[in-house]
C-alpha positions in Angstrom: 69.3 144.8 123.3 68.9 142.1 126.0 66.8 139.9 123.7 69.3 140.1 120.9 72.1 139.0 123.2 70.0 136.1 124.4 69.2 135.1 120.9 72.9 135.1 120.0 73.7 132.9 123.0 70.9 130.4 122.2 72.1 130.3 118.6 75.6 129.6 119.7 74.4 126.7 121.9 72.3 125.3 119.1 75.2 125.4 116.7 77.5 123.6 119.1 74.8 120.9 119.8 74.1 120.6 116.1 77.7 120.0 115.2 77.9 117.4 118.0 75.0 115.5 116.5 76.5 115.8 113.0 79.6 114.1 114.3 77.5 111.5 116.1 79.0 108.2 114.7 81.8 108.1 117.4 79.2 109.1 120.0 76.8 106.3 119.1 79.6 103.8 119.0 81.1 104.9 122.3 77.7 104.8 124.2 76.5 101.6 122.5 73.3 103.3 121.5 71.0 100.9 119.8 73.1 97.9 120.8 70.7 94.9 121.6 73.5 92.7 122.9 73.5 92.1 126.6 76.1 90.4 128.9 75.9 89.8 132.6 79.1 88.9 134.5 79.3 87.7 138.1 82.3 86.7 140.2 82.9 83.2 141.6 85.1 82.8 144.7 87.8 80.1 144.4 89.2 78.7 147.6 92.5 76.9 147.5 93.4 74.3 150.1 96.8 73.1 151.5 96.1 69.5 150.2 96.4 70.6 146.6 92.7 70.9 145.9 90.4 73.9 145.5 86.7 74.7 145.7 84.9 76.0 142.6 81.1 75.8 142.1 79.9 73.7 139.1 79.8 75.6 135.9 82.7 77.9 136.8 84.5 77.0 133.6 88.1 78.1 133.0 89.7 79.7 136.0 92.9 81.0 134.4 94.6 80.4 131.1 98.1 80.6 132.7 97.6 77.3 134.6 97.0 74.0 132.8 94.3 71.8 134.3 92.4 74.8 135.5 89.7 74.1 133.0 86.8 71.7 132.6 86.6 69.6 130.6 90.4 69.2 130.6 92.2 70.1 127.4 94.8 67.8 125.7 97.6 69.8 127.4 96.2 68.9 130.8 96.1 65.2 130.0 99.7 65.2 128.8 100.9 67.1 131.9 99.1 64.7 134.1 100.7 61.8 132.3 104.2 63.4 132.8 103.5 63.8 136.5 102.2 60.2 136.9 105.3 58.8 135.1 107.8 60.9 136.8 108.8 62.7 133.7 108.9 62.0 129.9 111.9 61.6 127.7 111.6 63.1 124.2 114.0 62.8 121.3 112.5 65.6 119.1 113.7 69.2 118.8 113.4 71.0 122.2 111.8 74.1 120.7 108.8 72.0 119.4 108.5 70.0 122.5 108.6 72.8 125.0 106.1 75.2 123.4 103.1 75.9 125.6 101.0 79.0 126.5 100.7 78.4 130.2 103.1 79.1 133.1 102.1 76.5 135.7 100.3 73.1 135.9 97.9 72.2 138.7 97.6 68.5 139.7 94.7 67.6 141.8 95.7 66.7 145.4 99.3 67.5 144.6 99.4 71.3 144.0 101.2 73.5 141.5 104.1 72.7 139.3 106.3 74.5 136.8 107.2 72.7 133.5 110.9 72.0 133.3 113.2 70.4 130.7 116.7 69.1 130.7 118.8 68.1 127.7 120.5 64.7 128.3 123.8 63.5 127.0 122.3 61.4 124.2 120.6 64.4 122.7 117.1 63.7 124.1 115.2 66.0 126.4 113.7 65.0 129.7 110.5 66.9 130.4 109.2 67.0 134.0 107.2 69.1 136.5 108.9 71.0 139.4 106.8 71.6 142.5 106.0 75.2 143.2 104.6 76.8 146.4 101.0 77.6 146.1 101.4 81.2 147.1 104.1 81.8 144.6 102.0 80.4 141.7 98.9 82.3 142.7 100.8 85.5 143.1 102.2 85.1 139.6 98.9 84.4 137.8 96.3 86.3 139.8 95.7 89.9 138.9 95.1 92.4 141.7 91.6 93.9 141.4 93.2 97.4 141.2 94.9 96.4 137.9 92.1 94.7 136.0 89.5 96.3 133.7 86.7 98.5 135.2 84.1 95.9 134.4 85.9 93.0 136.1 86.6 95.2 139.2 83.0 96.3 139.4 81.8 92.6 139.2 84.2 91.6 142.0 83.3 94.5 144.2 79.5 94.6 143.7 78.7 91.0 142.6 77.5 91.8 139.1 78.4 93.8 136.0 76.2 94.3 132.9 77.5 95.4 129.5 76.7 95.4 125.8 80.1 93.9 124.8 82.2 91.0 125.9 84.2 91.9 129.0 88.0 92.0 128.6 89.8 90.2 131.4 87.0 87.8 132.2 87.8 84.1 132.9 91.1 85.1 134.6 92.0 84.8 138.3 91.6 88.0 140.3 92.7 88.6 143.9 90.6 91.1 146.0 91.0 91.6 149.7 93.0 88.4 150.0 90.4 86.2 148.3 90.5 84.8 144.8 87.7 85.2 142.2 87.1 84.5 138.5 84.6 86.6 136.7 82.5 84.8 134.1 79.4 85.5 131.9 76.4 84.1 133.7 74.0 85.1 130.9 74.2 86.8 127.5 72.0 87.6 124.6 73.4 88.5 121.2 71.7 89.3 117.9 73.0 89.7 114.3 72.1 92.5 112.0 69.6 94.2 114.3 72.2 96.5 115.9 73.5 97.7 112.5 70.1 98.7 111.3 69.2 100.5 114.6 72.5 102.3 114.8 72.4 103.5 111.2 68.9 104.9 111.8 70.0 106.7 114.9 73.0 108.1 113.2 70.9 109.4 110.3 68.2 110.8 112.6 70.9 112.5 114.8 72.7 113.9 111.8 69.5 115.4 110.3 68.5 116.8 113.6 72.0 118.3 114.0 71.9 119.9 110.6 68.6 121.6 111.5 70.0 122.8 114.8 73.0 124.3 113.1 70.8 126.2 110.6 68.5 127.3 113.4 71.3 128.4 115.6 73.1 130.3 112.9 69.8 132.1 112.0 69.4 133.1 115.7 73.0 134.4 115.8 72.5 136.5 112.7 69.1 137.9 113.7 70.4 138.5 117.3 73.4 140.5 116.0 71.4 143.1 114.2 
C-alpha cells in the first residue's frame, strides 16, 4: 500500500516535470540557454565642476542622449548648438516647426555649463534661436535617472562595479545618479555570434521536448500501476 502511494506521487512529479519540458521554448528563451552572446557592462563616474567642465575617462562615449555635446566625437547637432552659442543666437526665416525639432532637452557648452534651447518669433516672421543658461543642478536633476528607477542590470553595475548579460542592457549610456554621484554604464566588452545560438537553442528545445514526453509517459505509467 505504501509503495503504491509512493509510485503515484513519483508519477505525478514526473508528469509535471515532463509537461514543463514539453513547454520549454519560453523557458529556454527566458533563461538564455545556449546563448553564446556575452556583454560586460561597467559604470564610469562623471564629475561635474562649477566652471562648466566635467571629468570623464577617455573612451566613455555618450554620457546622456538628452544633452547635446555629451558625446564624442560631437554630432552635427552639437556643432550647430556651439555655433549658436558663439554667435549669440541665430535668426532663421524657415518654418519654426522644422527649425526647432530636436531630440535633446539641454545643451552643454564646455567651460560655460548647461543651456536650454529657446526660440522667439520676431515681428518680421523670422525666428531667433538661442540658448538660455540653466543651473547645473537643475539640468542634472532633469536628465539623470535615480539608481532606484533604472533597470536591474544598470543598478547592479553601479552598485557592484560590473554586470554581465547575454543581451544588450536597456538603459545603458544614460546618466544615473547613485548616492549623490553620477555614473554612466557602458559596455566595456562584448562578444556576439550569428547563427550559432539558433542551432544550439533548437537542439536544446528538441532534446528537452523529447525528454519531457518520455517523463510524461513514464510518470503516467507509474500513476496507473500505483493506483492498482
